[in-house]
C-alpha positions in Angstrom: 0.0 0.0 0.0 1.6 3.3 -1.1 2.3 5.8 1.7 0.8 9.2 0.9 3.8 11.3 2.2 6.2 9.6 -0.3 4.7 11.7 -3.1 6.2 14.8 -1.5 9.7 13.4 -1.6 12.0 15.3 -3.9 15.4 14.7 -5.5 16.4 18.3 -4.8 18.3 19.1 -1.6 16.6 22.2 -0.2 19.9 23.2 1.5 21.7 23.4 -1.8 22.5 27.1 -2.4 21.1 27.0 -6.0 17.7 25.6 -4.8 14.9 28.2 -4.5 11.7 27.7 -2.5 8.7 29.0 -4.4 6.0 28.6 -1.7 5.6 32.3 -1.2 4.3 32.6 -4.8 1.4 30.4 -3.8 0.5 29.2 -7.3 -1.3 32.4 -7.9 -0.7 33.4 -11.6 0.6 37.0 -11.6 2.3 36.8 -8.2 5.9 37.8 -8.4 9.0 38.3 -6.2 12.5 39.5 -6.8 15.4 38.1 -4.9 19.2 38.5 -4.9 21.5 35.8 -3.7 25.2 35.2 -3.6 26.1 31.5 -3.9 29.4 29.6 -4.2 30.3 28.5 -7.7 30.0 24.8 -8.3 32.9 22.7 -9.6 33.7 22.5 -13.3 31.8 25.7 -14.3 33.8 26.5 -17.4 35.5 25.4 -20.5 39.1 24.1 -21.1 40.9 27.5 -20.9 38.6 29.7 -18.8 36.0 29.3 -16.1 34.6 30.3 -12.8 36.8 29.2 -10.0 35.1 26.7 -7.7 33.7 28.4 -4.5 33.9 32.0 -5.8 30.8 34.1 -5.4 28.2 33.9 -8.1 25.8 36.9 -7.7 22.2 36.0 -8.8 19.5 38.6 -9.3 16.2 36.8 -9.8 12.6 37.5 -10.7 10.2 34.6 -10.0 6.7 34.9 -11.5 3.9 32.4 -11.0 2.2 31.6 -14.3 -0.6 29.1 -15.2 1.9 26.3 -16.1 4.5 26.9 -13.3 7.1 29.4 -12.3 8.9 31.6 -14.8 12.4 32.5 -13.6 14.3 35.4 -15.2 17.6 36.5 -13.9 21.2 37.6 -14.2 24.3 35.8 -13.0 27.7 37.5 -12.4 30.9 36.0 -11.4 34.7 36.4 -11.8 36.6 34.3 -14.3 40.1 33.0 -14.4 42.0 31.1 -17.0 44.8 31.4 -19.5 45.3 33.3 -22.7 44.8 31.0 -25.8 47.8 32.6 -27.6 50.5 33.3 -25.0 49.3 31.1 -22.1 49.6 33.9 -19.6 47.1 33.8 -16.7 44.0 36.1 -17.2 41.2 37.2 -15.0 38.0 39.0 -15.9 34.3 38.6 -15.1 31.2 37.3 -16.8 27.5 38.5 -16.6 24.8 36.4 -18.3 21.0 36.6 -18.5 18.8 33.6 -18.4 15.1 32.7 -18.4 13.5 29.4 -17.7 10.0 28.1 -17.1 9.7 25.4 -14.4 6.4 23.6 -14.9 4.2 22.2 -12.1 4.4 18.4 -12.2 0.7 18.0 -11.4 -0.6 20.0 -14.3 -1.4 18.8 -17.8 1.7 20.5 -19.2 3.8 19.1 -16.4 2.6 15.5 -16.9 3.5 15.7 -20.6 6.6 17.8 -20.1 9.5 16.8 -22.4 12.8 15.6 -20.9 14.5 19.0 -21.6 11.8 21.0 -19.8 12.4 21.9 -16.2 10.0 20.9 -13.5 9.3 22.1 -10.0 9.9 19.3 -7.4 7.4 20.1 -4.8 7.8 23.8 -4.2 11.5 23.8 -5.1 13.5 24.7 -8.3 17.1 24.0 -8.9 18.8 26.9 -10.7 22.3 25.3 -11.0 21.7 23.6 -14.5 20.2 26.8 -15.9 23.0 29.1 -14.6 25.6 26.5 -15.7 24.2 26.4 -19.2 24.0 30.2 -19.5 27.5 30.8 -18.2 29.3 28.0 -20.1 27.7 29.0 -23.4 28.8 32.6 -22.9 32.4 31.7 -22.2 35.0 32.3 -25.0 36.5 29.1 -26.3 39.8 30.9 -27.0 40.1 33.6 -24.3 42.7 36.3 -24.9 44.7 38.4 -22.4 44.2 41.3 -24.8 42.7 41.6 -28.3 46.0 42.1 -30.0 48.0 39.5 -28.2 50.7 38.3 -30.6 51.1 34.9 -28.8 54.3 32.8 -28.7 57.1 32.3 -31.2 56.5 29.1 -33.1 60.2 28.3 -33.2 61.5 29.0 -29.7 58.3 29.6 -27.6 59.2 33.1 -26.4 56.3 35.5 -25.8 56.3 37.7 -28.8 55.0 40.7 -26.7 58.3 40.5 -24.7 60.6 39.7 -27.7 62.7 42.2 -29.6 60.9 43.8 -32.6 63.3 42.0 -35.0 62.9 38.6 -33.4 63.0 35.9 -36.1 64.6 32.6 -36.9 66.3 31.7 -40.2 64.1 28.9 -41.5 65.9 26.2 -43.4 63.9 24.1 -45.8 64.0 20.6 -44.3 64.9 19.2 -47.7 68.2 21.2 -47.5 68.8 20.6 -43.8 71.4 17.8 -44.5 73.3 20.1 -46.8 73.2 22.9 -44.2 74.7 20.4 -41.7 77.5 19.6 -44.1 78.2 23.3 -44.7 78.3 24.0 -41.0 80.7 21.1 -40.5 83.0 22.4 -43.3 83.1 25.9 -41.7 84.0 24.4 -38.4 86.8 22.3 -40.0 88.2 25.4 -41.8 88.1 27.5 -38.5 89.7 24.7 -36.5 
């Protein structure tokens, strides 16, 4: 015999900083509230060369609106970034600000019962913002971050930072087909000097 209270169990941990309680909206379409939170950044919030350091502050400004189907969440997320330049590999730091909007549908409504897998659902009165914030931030990150727009990068021959190198920095490139002859010429010059 099923126990009635089990229907209220949720997979969302209400103590998680990204979990928001919507009870104050009361399922009254048109009711709204604005909130601001500062939450610690979760792990792996980034791409290969740049991201939000784990545990740093993510500032959330939210607007929660009750609508017929569920709760519409609109907001802004701001956070510092750190990573390395894609050209010169120097450390870089900046910040990111993204906007997001997501509808969390009530699970006991017609739209909630037939909700697609990619639609977000309220679990009880709780919503988990982490996946929405993660998607918005990661999609806004540059795949090739630069320390500055005109970063010249590294020398392909010796690896020196071109920004620090002399203006006339260059290497005499020898065609690999002639490299053996160049070696013989160098050996001949050494023999003549010695």
